C-alpha positions as CSV (number, residue, x, y, z in Angstrom):
1,M,-9.0,-2.6,12.6
2,S,-10.9,-3.3,9.4
3,T,-10.6,-6.6,7.5
4,L,-8.7,-4.8,4.7
5,D,-6.3,-3.2,7.1
6,A,-5.6,-6.5,8.8
7,L,-5.1,-8.3,5.5
8,I,-2.6,-5.6,4.3
9,E,-0.7,-5.8,7.6
10,L,-0.7,-9.6,7.3
11,Q,0.7,-9.4,3.8
12,D,3.4,-7.0,5.0
13,L,4.4,-9.4,7.8
14,D,4.6,-12.3,5.3
15,Q,6.8,-10.3,3.0
16,F,9.1,-9.4,5.9
17,A,9.3,-13.0,7.0
18,E,10.2,-14.1,3.5
19,M,12.9,-11.4,3.3
20,F,14.3,-12.3,6.8
21,A,14.5,-16.0,5.7
22,D,17.3,-15.2,3.3
23,P,20.6,-14.6,5.1
24,A,21.9,-12.4,2.3
25,N,18.9,-10.0,2.9
26,V,19.5,-10.0,6.6
27,S,23.1,-9.2,6.2
28,R,22.3,-6.4,3.8
29,L,19.7,-4.9,6.1
30,R,22.2,-5.0,9.0
31,R,24.9,-3.2,6.9
32,L,22.3,-0.5,6.1
33,G,21.8,0.0,9.8
34,Y,18.4,-1.7,10.4
35,A,17.9,-3.7,13.6
36,V,16.9,-7.1,12.4
37,E,14.9,-8.8,15.1
38,K,14.2,-12.5,15.5
39,R,11.4,-14.0,13.4
40,E,9.5,-15.0,16.5
41,G,8.1,-11.5,16.9
42,L,6.8,-11.5,13.3
43,E,5.2,-14.9,13.9
44,R,3.5,-13.8,17.1
45,E,2.1,-10.7,15.3
46,R,1.0,-12.9,12.4
47,E,-0.9,-15.2,14.7
48,R,-2.6,-12.3,16.4
49,L,-3.7,-10.9,13.0
50,V,-4.9,-14.3,11.7
51,G,-6.9,-14.7,15.0
52,S,-8.6,-11.3,14.4
53,L,-9.8,-12.1,10.9
54,E,-12.8,-14.2,9.8
55,R,-11.8,-17.7,8.8
56,R,-13.0,-17.3,5.2
57,W,-10.6,-14.4,4.6
58,V,-7.7,-16.3,6.2
59,V,-8.4,-19.3,4.0
60,L,-8.7,-17.2,0.8
61,Y,-5.5,-15.3,1.8
62,E,-3.5,-18.4,2.5
63,R,-4.6,-20.0,-0.8
64,S,-3.6,-17.0,-2.8
65,L,-0.3,-16.7,-0.9
66,A,0.5,-20.3,-1.6
67,R,-0.4,-20.1,-5.3
68,Y,1.0,-16.7,-6.2
69,G,3.4,-15.7,-3.5
70,R,1.2,-12.8,-2.4
71,G,-2.0,-13.0,-0.6
72,L,-3.5,-9.6,-1.6
73,T,-3.4,-7.7,-4.9
74,A,-4.3,-4.1,-5.7
75,V,-6.8,-3.0,-8.3
76,R,-6.0,0.1,-10.3
77,A,-8.4,1.6,-12.8
78,R,-10.5,-1.5,-12.5
79,V,-7.6,-3.8,-13.6
80,C,-6.4,-6.6,-11.3
81,Q,-2.7,-6.1,-10.8
82,G,-2.2,-9.8,-10.5
83,C,-3.7,-11.2,-13.7
84,F,-4.4,-7.8,-15.5
85,I,-8.0,-8.5,-16.4
86,T,-10.4,-5.5,-16.4
87,L,-13.0,-6.0,-13.8
88,P,-16.6,-5.1,-14.3
89,T,-17.8,-1.7,-12.9
90,S,-20.1,-3.6,-10.6
91,A,-17.2,-5.2,-8.8
92,A,-15.8,-1.9,-7.5
93,P,-16.8,-0.9,-4.0
94,P,-18.8,2.3,-3.5
95,P,-16.7,5.5,-3.4
96,G,-15.0,6.0,0.0
97,E,-15.4,2.4,1.0
98,A,-12.4,0.0,1.1
99,M,-13.6,-3.6,0.7
100,V,-12.0,-6.9,-0.1
101,H,-13.2,-8.9,-3.1
102,L,-12.1,-11.9,-5.1
103,C,-10.8,-11.4,-8.6
104,E,-13.0,-13.1,-11.2
105,G,-10.0,-14.1,-13.2
106,C,-7.3,-15.4,-10.8
107,A,-9.2,-15.7,-7.5
108,R,-6.8,-13.4,-5.7
109,L,-8.0,-11.2,-2.9
110,L,-8.3,-7.7,-4.2
111,Y,-8.3,-4.2,-2.7
112,W,-8.9,-1.0,-4.6
113,A,-5.9,1.4,-4.5
């Protein structure tokens, strides 16, 4: 699993954990027919993902998550979807490569969508 894939999965797990922390959300999901499991499974999977990533990416992700509520942000048409600045062309990864970068404006972790 690539660093980008692991970070996206980590962000998804964090979003699920946040959603499951609210009893109203859990109740709504159960009414819709979803099997809402205990949070321990999410926490174990999160620990596994964090263990598979380089420490620098985990530190940057956690800092961004604490500051902005999301650890990873997409870039579309060279625009950071977190702070909406236009990034220089040199910041984009080569075509066909998915790489993680830091936004020069807000310091969020970025991935090109």
